[in-house]
N, C-alpha and C positions, 0 to 999 in steps of 0.2 A: 476468328479476329471478329468483333462485334460488330451492325452496322452503322456505318458513320454518315454523318452529312456529309453533302458532297464539299463544302466550307471547309472541313475537317478533316477529308481525306484529303485536300489541295493544300493545305498545312502541313499534313504530316508527309506528305508526300517529296515537299523540301526543307523541311525541316526537322525530320524524325531523329536526322544521326545529331545535329547538336544537342538538340534536348536529351535523345539517351545520354548522351557525354555529360551534360550540365545533372542529368538526377544519379547517374554512378557519381560523381563529386559527393555530393546529397548523402548516398549507400542507398538511394531508392531504386527499386528497380518495379519499372514497368511492365505489367499482363504481357505488351506485345511489344518488342520491340522497333518493329514496321509500323505501331500507331501508338507513341506515349504519350501524344496530343487526344483529349475526349472532347468529346462535343460542348462540354459544359465549358470546360476550357476557349473552346474555339470561339463559343457565344460570348463570353465573358470578354476575351481579347477583342472581339467586335463591340463593346457596349462600350469597355476603357477607350478604344482609339476615338466614337462618337463622341463620348464628354470631353473627351481631352481636345480635341476639335472643336466643340462646342464652346468649351471656356476661352480657347483659344480666339476663336471668332469675338465674342463677349468683349472681351479684354480690347479688341484691336479695331470694333467699331462704336465704341463709345461716345456718347454724343450727347450734350445737352440741350441744343437746341434742335436737332433731327433725330430724337435716338429712333435704330431702327427694330424690326418685328421681333428680334432676337434679343435685342436689350428690352425691350417691352416684357417678354416671355421671362427672362432674365430678374426682371424688377418685379413681377409679379410672384417668381416662384421665392425671392430672395422676403418680400411681404409676407407671404403665406406662413414660411417656415420662422419667420421673427414671430407674427401673431400666435401661431402656437408656442413655440419656445416661452415666449412670455406669460402667457397664462397656465402652462404647466411647469417651467422650472423655474421664472421671476426674475428674481432682482440677479445679473449678471450675465443673463443668459446669453447675450450676444458672442462671449468665447466661443459657443458650443454651436451657432448659429454655422459657420463652413463644414463643418464634420455632416451634422444633421442632414446640410442641405445636399451635401454630395453621395453620402448614401442614400437619401432618399431618391434622388433621382437614378444610383446607378444601380436601385432592386427598381424600380418604376419600371426603366428601361430594359434592366433584365425581365422582366413580364410580358414588356410590348414586344418585343423582339419576338416572339412565338406568334405573332398575327402575321409576319411577314413571311409567305412562300419559300418553301425549302429553310428556314431555319428554325429554332424551338426556344423556349425560352430558357435563360441560361439559371435562373432561379427554380427549376425544374429538376436540377441536378444538387443533389443535396450537398452536394461539396461548398456550396457556393452559398446558400442560404447559412451553413454550418461557419464559412469564413465571414460572413458578414456579422451573424451572432458572438463570433471570437471575439472579433473586432470592437463591437460596441461592448462587449463585456470588459474586454483591457482598459479600453477607453475611458469608461465611470469609475473604474475603480481607480486609474490615477487620477483621475480629478477629484474623487474622493477625498485620497492621499495628499493629493498638492492643496488640496482646500482646507481641510482639518487635521493635516498631520497626524499622530498617534491616535489620536482622538476617535478617528476616522474605526479605528479597529473595536472601540468599546462598543460600536452598536453589532459586534457578531459575539459580544458576551452578556447583552442582558442587562435589565438595571439592575439584578441581584445579584453580586460577586459568590454567591455561595452555589448559583444553579450556574454559574458561568460553565461549568463542564460539558453540562446538558445542552445547554441555546448556543455554543458552539461551534459543534457539527450540523445542527440543525439550520444555522445560519448559512454554513458554508453549501449545504444541500440547496437550500430553498435557490441561492445565487446561483448555483449551479443548473438550478430545475429553471431559472430565466434564461440561461443560455440555449438550453434545450427548448423551453418552449416558443424562442424566438425562431430556431430552427426548422420545427417540425411544421409551426403552423404556416410559415413563407412556404417550404417546399410541398405540403401536402396536398396546400390547394391550389398551388400551378401547376405541380406536376396531377393530378386529379382532371385538374380545365382543360390541360394539353389532352388527357387522356380522353377525354366526352368530346372536346372537340374535333378532334380525329378522326373520332367515332364516328360521329354525326357528319362529316367529309364525306365516308366512304361508304356512307348506306344514304345520303340523299344530296347530291352534290350542290344543290342551288339554295332553297329556300331555307331550309333551318339550319344549314351553317351558320347562315349570318346571323343570326338570332345568338347562335353560342359563341360568335367571333363576338358579338355586341356584350355577351355574357363575362368571356373571357377577358373585354376590356376593363370591364367592370369590376371582376375581381382582382384585374391588374393594380388597377386604382387601389382600391381599397387594402389591399395587402399591402402596399407600400407604406400608404400611411401610418398603417395599423404600427408595423414595424418600425417607423421614424416616432410617432407617439409614444410606446414602449420604450424605444431609446430615452426618449425627452422623460420620461417617468421614472426611470432607474438613474437619471443624472439628477434631478431634483432630489432624488430620494441621499445620493451620494455625497452633494455638494452641501444639502441642509446643515445649518450650524450646530443645531442641537440633533443627537442623537440616543 
């Protein structure tokens, strides 16, 4: 059995049996029946719960005259995402703000949770970035089809019909490469950053780790922004009226 975080072990101690039963219904067989819950899923559940509570608190404390600090943060986040989406996607960006905000916050919090002692970044588990990339992939294609209908498919065929047989597989591979790029970029940076920080903590437990914690924070912010910006870019191409 692999070494697991304390929180993961607690989850497995209480929920291993029902998780195994659920996975068996889906014909999925975990490597360890006593520990079907991985560190990545455990950290992801913390992030999900924290974001759910955050959105509930924001909704319950909305005020016009005396906004709370939580509301101020929510408004700043909304304005930032709207500003970026407006500049990248352009007209009609409002439809996508909710998805982009949730995705950005989920990745950001998943990156930052690794700064908490006893926890690690959920995005340092490749399954989590892959899930975010697949969701983004499906999302922008869905809106491309919704906006342009059958015309959306024409972008995969190219401007010259007699070259469509060649351009179609190239375009499909390029779109799949986007999903791979989103996954690898986020996972590699967070995994490497976590390893470096952990190594310096074990070697020099006082001064240098503080600097690397700051570096981890910077990388977490940058990677969340890059993922969100790329998602906006793919959306802008998908919903463009001319292909």
